C-alpha positions as CSV (number, residue, x, y, z in Angstrom):
1,M,-18.0,-4.9,56.8
2,F,-16.9,-1.4,57.8
3,V,-17.1,1.0,54.8
4,S,-15.1,4.3,54.9
5,W,-14.9,7.2,52.5
6,S,-11.2,6.4,51.8
7,L,-12.3,2.9,50.7
8,V,-15.0,4.2,48.4
9,K,-12.7,6.9,47.1
10,G,-10.1,4.3,46.2
11,K,-12.6,2.4,44.2
12,I,-13.7,5.5,42.4
13,K,-10.1,6.2,41.5
14,E,-9.8,2.8,40.0
15,L,-12.8,3.3,37.7
16,L,-12.0,6.8,36.5
17,P,-9.2,8.2,34.4
18,E,-6.7,10.0,36.7
19,P,-7.2,13.5,35.3
20,I,-11.0,13.2,35.8
21,F,-10.6,11.8,39.3
22,K,-8.2,14.6,40.2
23,V,-10.6,17.3,39.0
24,W,-13.8,16.1,40.7
25,F,-13.0,13.6,43.5
26,E,-9.4,13.9,44.7
27,A,-10.0,17.0,46.9
28,T,-13.6,15.9,47.8
29,N,-14.3,14.9,51.4
30,G,-17.0,12.3,52.3
31,E,-18.3,10.1,55.0
32,V,-20.6,7.1,55.4
33,V,-23.6,8.0,57.6
34,D,-26.3,5.4,58.5
35,G,-25.3,3.3,55.5
36,K,-25.4,6.2,53.0
37,L,-22.4,7.9,51.3
38,I,-22.4,11.7,51.9
39,L,-20.1,13.8,49.6
40,E,-19.0,17.2,50.8
41,V,-18.8,19.6,47.8
42,P,-17.8,23.3,47.6
43,N,-20.8,24.6,45.6
44,E,-24.0,23.7,43.7
45,F,-22.1,23.6,40.4
46,T,-19.9,20.8,41.6
47,K,-22.9,18.9,43.0
48,N,-24.9,19.2,39.8
49,W,-21.9,18.2,37.6
50,I,-21.1,15.1,39.7
51,E,-24.8,14.2,39.8
52,E,-25.3,14.6,36.0
53,N,-22.1,12.9,35.0
54,Y,-21.1,10.3,37.6
55,S,-24.4,9.2,39.1
56,T,-24.1,5.7,37.4
57,L,-20.6,5.3,38.8
58,L,-21.6,6.4,42.3
59,N,-24.6,4.0,42.3
60,Q,-22.4,1.2,41.2
61,V,-19.8,1.8,43.9
62,T,-22.2,2.3,46.7
63,A,-24.1,-0.9,45.7
64,E,-20.9,-2.8,45.6
65,Y,-20.2,-1.8,49.2
66,G,-23.7,-2.5,50.4
67,L,-24.6,1.2,50.9
68,T,-28.1,2.5,50.4
69,G,-27.1,5.3,48.1
70,Y,-25.4,8.7,48.2
71,G,-26.1,12.3,48.9
72,F,-24.4,15.7,49.0
73,V,-23.6,18.4,51.6
74,V,-22.7,21.8,50.0
75,R,-20.1,23.7,52.1
76,E,-19.0,26.9,50.5
77,I,-15.2,27.4,50.7
78,P,-14.5,30.8,52.3
79,K,-12.9,33.4,50.0
80,A,-9.2,33.8,50.2
81,E,-8.0,36.5,52.5
82,Q,-6.2,39.4,51.1
83,L,-2.5,39.0,50.6
84,I,-0.2,40.6,53.1
85,I,3.0,42.3,52.0
86,P,5.8,40.8,54.2
87,Y,7.5,44.2,54.8
88,N,4.3,46.2,55.2
89,P,1.9,45.8,58.2
90,V,-1.2,46.9,56.1
91,S,-3.1,44.7,53.6
92,L,-2.0,44.8,50.0
93,I,-4.1,46.9,47.8
94,G,-5.2,44.4,45.2
95,R,-6.0,40.7,45.0
96,K,-4.2,37.4,45.0
97,L,-2.8,36.0,41.8
98,S,-4.1,32.7,40.5
99,P,-1.3,30.1,40.5
100,K,-2.6,28.6,37.3
101,Y,-1.5,31.6,35.2
102,T,2.2,31.1,34.4
103,F,4.4,31.6,31.4
104,E,5.0,27.8,31.2
105,D,1.3,27.2,30.8
106,F,0.7,29.9,28.1
107,V,0.5,28.6,24.5
108,V,2.4,30.9,22.2
109,G,1.5,31.5,18.6
110,K,1.6,34.2,15.9
111,C,-1.5,35.7,17.5
112,N,0.2,36.5,20.8
113,E,3.9,36.0,20.4
114,F,4.9,39.7,20.7
115,A,2.8,40.2,23.8
116,Y,4.3,37.0,25.4
117,N,7.8,38.1,24.7
118,I,7.3,41.6,26.1
119,C,5.6,40.3,29.3
120,Y,8.3,37.7,29.8
121,Q,11.0,40.3,29.4
122,V,9.3,42.5,32.1
123,A,9.2,39.5,34.5
124,E,12.7,38.4,33.9
125,E,14.6,41.7,33.5
126,R,12.2,44.3,35.2
127,P,13.1,47.1,32.8
128,K,12.6,50.6,34.2
129,G,9.7,52.8,33.3
130,Y,7.8,50.4,31.0
131,L,4.1,51.3,30.2
132,I,2.5,48.4,28.4
133,Y,-1.1,48.3,27.0
134,L,-2.5,44.9,26.1
135,Y,-5.8,44.8,24.3
136,G,-8.0,42.3,22.6
137,N,-11.3,40.5,23.0
138,F,-12.3,38.3,25.9
139,G,-10.5,35.0,26.4
140,L,-7.3,35.8,24.4
141,G,-4.8,35.7,27.2
142,K,-4.6,39.2,28.6
143,T,-5.3,38.1,32.2
144,H,-3.1,35.1,31.8
145,L,-0.1,37.1,30.7
146,T,-0.6,39.9,33.3
147,Q,-0.9,37.5,36.2
148,A,2.1,35.4,34.8
149,V,4.2,38.5,35.2
150,G,3.2,38.8,38.8
151,N,3.5,35.1,39.6
152,S,7.0,35.0,38.0
153,L,8.1,38.0,40.1
154,F,6.7,36.6,43.3
155,S,8.3,33.2,42.7
156,R,11.7,34.9,42.8
157,G,11.0,36.8,45.9
158,F,10.0,40.2,44.3
159,N,7.0,41.2,46.3
160,R,6.4,44.8,45.3
161,V,3.6,44.0,42.8
162,Y,0.1,45.3,42.9
163,Y,-2.5,43.4,40.8
164,L,-6.0,44.9,40.5
165,T,-8.9,45.1,38.2
166,A,-10.1,48.6,37.3
167,Q,-13.2,48.0,39.5
168,D,-10.8,47.0,42.4
169,F,-9.0,50.3,42.0
170,L,-12.2,52.3,42.0
171,N,-13.6,50.4,45.1
172,Y,-10.4,51.0,47.0
173,M,-10.4,54.7,46.1
174,I,-14.0,55.2,47.2
175,K,-13.2,53.4,50.5
176,Y,-10.3,55.6,51.2
177,L,-12.1,58.7,50.1
178,K,-15.0,58.0,52.5
179,S,-12.5,57.5,55.3
180,G,-10.8,60.8,54.5
181,M,-7.5,58.9,53.7
182,I,-7.1,59.3,49.9
183,E,-3.6,60.6,50.4
184,T,-2.8,57.3,52.2
185,F,-4.2,55.4,49.3
186,K,-1.8,57.2,46.9
187,E,1.1,56.8,49.2
188,H,0.6,53.0,49.3
189,F,1.3,53.0,45.5
190,K,4.2,55.5,45.6
191,E,6.0,53.8,48.5
192,Y,5.4,50.0,48.0
193,C,4.5,49.5,44.3
194,E,7.2,48.7,41.8
195,V,5.1,46.9,39.3
196,L,1.4,47.8,38.8
197,L,-0.8,45.3,36.9
198,L,-4.2,46.9,36.2
199,E,-6.9,45.1,34.2
200,G,-9.9,46.4,32.3
201,I,-9.0,50.1,32.1
202,H,-12.1,50.6,29.9
203,F,-14.1,50.3,33.1
204,F,-13.0,53.9,34.0
205,A,-15.1,55.4,31.1
206,G,-17.0,58.4,32.4
207,K,-15.3,58.3,35.8
208,E,-13.4,61.6,35.6
209,Y,-12.1,61.9,39.1
210,T,-10.7,58.3,39.0
211,Q,-9.1,59.0,35.6
212,N,-7.4,62.1,36.8
213,E,-6.0,60.4,39.9
214,L,-4.8,57.5,37.8
215,A,-3.1,59.9,35.3
216,F,-1.2,61.6,38.1
217,L,-0.3,58.3,39.7
218,L,0.9,57.0,36.4
219,D,3.1,60.0,35.9
220,Y,4.7,59.4,39.3
221,L,5.3,55.7,38.8
222,L,6.8,56.1,35.3
223,D,9.0,59.0,36.5
224,Q,10.3,56.7,39.3
225,G,11.1,54.0,36.8
226,K,8.2,51.7,37.8
227,T,6.6,49.3,35.4
228,V,2.9,49.4,34.6
229,I,0.8,47.0,32.5
230,F,-2.8,47.9,31.6
231,T,-5.3,45.7,29.8
232,S,-8.4,46.6,27.9
233,H,-10.8,45.4,25.2
234,K,-10.1,48.3,22.9
235,M,-7.3,50.5,21.7
236,P,-6.9,53.8,23.7
237,Q,-8.3,55.9,20.9
238,E,-11.4,53.7,20.8
239,L,-12.2,54.1,24.5
240,N,-15.3,56.2,25.1
241,S,-15.5,59.0,27.8
242,I,-11.8,58.8,28.7
243,E,-10.2,62.2,29.6
244,S,-7.7,63.5,27.1
245,S,-4.9,63.6,29.8
246,L,-5.2,59.9,30.5
247,R,-5.8,59.0,26.8
248,S,-2.6,60.8,25.9
249,R,-0.6,58.8,28.4
250,L,-2.2,55.5,27.2
251,N,-1.4,56.4,23.6
252,S,2.2,56.8,24.5
253,S,2.4,53.3,25.9
254,L,3.7,50.2,24.1
255,I,0.3,49.1,22.6
256,I,0.1,45.3,21.9
257,K,-2.9,43.5,20.4
258,L,-3.7,39.9,21.2
259,N,-5.6,38.3,18.3
260,A,-7.9,35.3,18.2
261,P,-5.8,32.1,17.9
262,D,-5.0,31.2,14.3
263,F,-5.2,27.7,13.0
264,Q,-1.7,26.6,14.1
265,T,-2.1,28.1,17.5
266,R,-5.4,26.4,18.0
267,K,-3.8,23.1,17.3
268,K,-1.1,23.8,19.9
269,I,-3.7,24.9,22.5
270,I,-5.8,21.8,21.9
271,K,-2.8,19.5,22.2
272,H,-1.6,21.3,25.3
273,K,-4.9,21.4,27.1
274,A,-5.5,17.7,26.4
275,K,-2.0,16.7,27.6
276,K,-2.6,18.5,30.9
277,L,-5.5,16.2,31.4
278,G,-3.4,13.1,30.6
279,Y,-4.6,12.6,27.0
280,N,-2.6,12.6,23.8
281,L,-5.1,13.3,21.1
282,G,-4.7,11.9,17.6
283,Y,-3.7,14.0,14.6
284,E,-7.1,13.8,13.0
285,V,-8.9,14.9,16.2
286,I,-6.6,17.9,16.7
287,E,-6.9,19.0,13.1
288,Y,-10.7,18.6,13.1
289,L,-11.2,20.5,16.3
290,A,-8.8,23.3,15.3
291,R,-10.8,23.9,12.1
292,K,-14.2,23.8,13.7
293,V,-13.6,25.7,17.0
294,R,-12.5,29.2,15.9
295,G,-13.4,31.0,19.2
296,D,-11.2,32.2,22.0
297,V,-9.0,30.1,24.2
298,R,-11.7,29.5,26.8
299,Q,-14.0,28.1,24.2
300,I,-11.3,25.8,22.9
301,E,-10.5,24.6,26.4
302,S,-14.2,24.0,27.0
303,V,-14.5,21.8,23.9
304,V,-11.4,19.8,24.9
305,L,-12.7,19.2,28.4
306,G,-16.1,18.3,27.0
307,L,-14.6,15.8,24.6
308,I,-12.5,14.1,27.3
309,A,-15.4,14.0,29.7
310,R,-17.6,12.4,27.0
311,A,-15.0,9.8,26.3
312,S,-14.6,9.0,30.0
313,L,-18.3,8.6,30.6
314,L,-18.8,6.4,27.6
315,K,-15.6,4.5,28.4
316,E,-14.4,5.0,24.8
317,P,-11.2,6.3,23.4
318,V,-11.1,9.9,22.2
319,S,-11.9,9.5,18.5
320,L,-12.8,11.6,15.5
321,T,-16.3,10.2,15.6
322,L,-16.7,11.3,19.2
323,A,-15.3,14.8,18.3
324,K,-17.8,15.2,15.5
325,E,-20.7,14.2,17.7
326,L,-19.6,16.8,20.3
327,I,-19.2,19.6,17.7
328,E,-22.7,18.8,16.3
329,E,-24.3,19.0,19.8
330,I,-22.8,22.3,20.6
331,G,-23.8,23.8,17.3
332,L,-20.5,24.1,15.4
333,K,-21.1,21.3,12.9
334,D,-21.7,23.6,9.9
335,S,-19.0,25.9,8.4
336,S,-21.7,27.8,6.4
337,D,-20.8,30.9,8.4
338,S,-17.9,31.5,6.1
339,V,-19.2,34.9,5.2
340,D,-19.2,36.0,8.8
341,F,-15.7,34.5,9.3
342,I,-14.3,36.5,6.4
343,I,-15.9,39.7,7.7
344,E,-14.7,39.1,11.2
345,T,-11.2,38.2,10.1
346,T,-10.9,41.2,7.9
347,C,-12.1,43.6,10.6
348,R,-9.7,42.0,13.1
349,F,-6.8,42.3,10.6
350,F,-7.5,46.0,10.0
351,G,-8.5,46.8,13.6
352,I,-12.0,48.1,13.0
353,P,-15.3,47.2,14.7
354,K,-17.6,44.9,12.7
355,E,-20.5,47.3,13.0
356,D,-18.5,50.1,11.4
357,L,-17.9,48.1,8.3
358,F,-21.7,48.3,7.5
359,S,-22.1,52.0,8.6
360,S,-22.5,54.9,6.2
361,S,-19.1,56.3,7.1
362,R,-16.7,56.9,4.2
363,R,-13.6,57.0,6.3
364,K,-10.6,55.8,4.3
365,D,-9.8,52.7,6.4
366,L,-13.4,51.6,6.4
367,S,-13.8,52.0,2.7
368,L,-10.6,49.9,2.2
369,S,-11.8,47.2,4.6
370,R,-15.2,47.0,2.7
371,Q,-13.4,46.6,-0.6
372,V,-11.2,43.8,0.9
373,V,-14.3,42.0,2.2
374,I,-16.1,42.3,-1.2
375,Y,-13.0,41.0,-3.0
376,L,-12.6,38.1,-0.6
377,L,-16.3,37.1,-0.8
378,R,-16.1,37.2,-4.6
379,N,-12.8,35.5,-5.1
380,V,-12.4,33.2,-2.2
381,L,-16.0,32.1,-1.6
382,K,-17.0,32.7,-5.2
383,K,-20.1,34.5,-4.1
384,P,-22.4,35.9,-6.8
385,L,-22.5,39.7,-7.0
386,K,-26.2,39.5,-6.2
387,D,-25.4,37.9,-2.8
388,I,-22.7,40.4,-2.0
389,S,-25.1,43.2,-2.9
390,Q,-27.5,41.9,-0.4
391,I,-24.9,41.5,2.4
392,F,-23.8,45.1,2.0
393,K,-27.3,46.4,1.0
394,K,-25.8,48.1,-2.0
395,Q,-26.6,48.3,-5.6
396,H,-25.1,45.8,-8.0
397,S,-23.2,48.6,-9.8
398,T,-21.7,49.8,-6.5
399,I,-20.2,46.3,-5.8
400,I,-18.7,46.2,-9.3
401,Y,-17.2,49.6,-8.8
402,N,-15.6,48.6,-5.5
403,L,-14.2,45.5,-7.0
404,K,-12.6,47.3,-10.0
405,T,-11.3,50.1,-7.7
406,F,-9.7,47.6,-5.3
407,E,-8.1,45.6,-8.2
408,Q,-6.5,48.8,-9.4
409,K,-5.2,49.5,-5.9
410,I,-3.5,46.1,-5.5
411,Q,-1.9,46.4,-9.0
412,K,-0.2,49.6,-7.9
413,D,0.3,49.1,-4.1
414,V,2.7,46.3,-3.3
415,T,2.2,46.6,0.4
416,L,-1.6,46.2,0.1
417,R,-1.1,43.3,-2.3
418,T,1.1,41.6,0.3
419,K,-1.5,42.1,3.0
420,L,-4.2,40.7,0.8
421,D,-2.1,37.7,-0.1
422,Y,-1.6,37.0,3.6
423,L,-5.4,37.3,4.3
424,V,-6.3,35.0,1.4
425,K,-3.9,32.3,2.5
426,E,-5.0,32.6,6.1
427,I,-8.6,32.4,5.2
428,S,-8.1,29.5,2.8
429,L,-6.4,27.5,5.4
430,E,-9.1,28.3,8.0
431,L,-11.9,27.2,5.6
432,N,-10.1,23.9,5.0
433,D,-10.3,24.1,1.2
434,K,-6.9,23.5,-0.4
435,N,-8.4,24.0,-3.8
436,L,-9.2,27.7,-3.2
437,D,-7.7,29.8,-5.9
438,T,-5.2,32.2,-4.2
439,E,-4.1,33.8,-7.5
440,F,-5.2,37.4,-8.1
441,E,-7.6,37.5,-11.0
442,T,-7.3,40.6,-13.2
443,S,-9.7,40.0,-16.0
444,D,-13.2,41.3,-16.2
445,E,-14.5,37.8,-15.7
446,I,-14.6,38.3,-11.9
447,F,-17.2,40.9,-12.3
448,L,-19.7,38.8,-14.2
């Protein structure tokens, strides 16, 4: 019997869920050589993954067709060539956009709604002279939104878009400088760029010449009604070693923060990612994962992929039991890190670095944030004063003073009380304890 790769591939397709087959085998080439199946894979990662997860299946299929086994050939896929502007004979300064980053595939929630709406408006209406500054931690959607703008514009035939990382920008500048063509580099932007998408501007810290050139270029682009979107991990004023001229321009931009996904958004992300893989997860599974996985979008996606792969390999339905086993294995089974969660949530809410909270600084915003954390630890987690004293490395009397001072503030300041009420409810929901007391206690009993 003649055995071909297409025959073996068809059998693999029968045995695997369609989403899994598409990811790992649909685009894979193969051939039968001397009675052995040889799979052609693009890299070592793919080879190792298939070997670790589908060796039983491959052994079963090859045995069924009388083959002696299987092996791999790793053939690296060449990197994509630089995109060429249709109306310009020179290569585009920048890199290709990933087709997976679209507005349709972006999950919108409270944590990113404003950023999404602004970026969507830029792509749809191309307003003149916009300078937008997106910031937030890794994996929160900055790259997704930035590239979605470019992809949306390209899909409608608008090609005058430059997409670069800060390192790309620096590398191109060095290249043109060494060639004595720095003016040509600048002219490319001035003549052909209508929308500049520049990621990771914090990379320019300490690079004075590059910062100055970017500041001048930015002035020109905005004066000409061009649109510019920058991304960074921090607010402009938090960037170290950035020249005042560039910092001033960044501070004048529309600054938008992307926060970590809240509980409701995490549920939407989990549901969306699973559906893309052909799975409709049950309510219990979605709720459980959303409460346990509080990281960024990439971590959430990784857990969903891991759960579906696990179910596929075990040939079991995706269940709550399976989800709990996975969470245990990756080290997220215990929610005892509630203290860290409250600290991180408060710091994120007030926009301060976690390390500053425990510094000796008496800055007004830091003092207020410390008092909020102390209050939440005492009233939401019901932590003893002794434990709170150890967390902050402060005397018992200092903790009591901060609690009393903060209670007086929330009695007088309606805005602060509203913010605290929001934080308490958000944290209570996250910690999955509906019995948490969200009323503000005012008696001296809370200090005992």
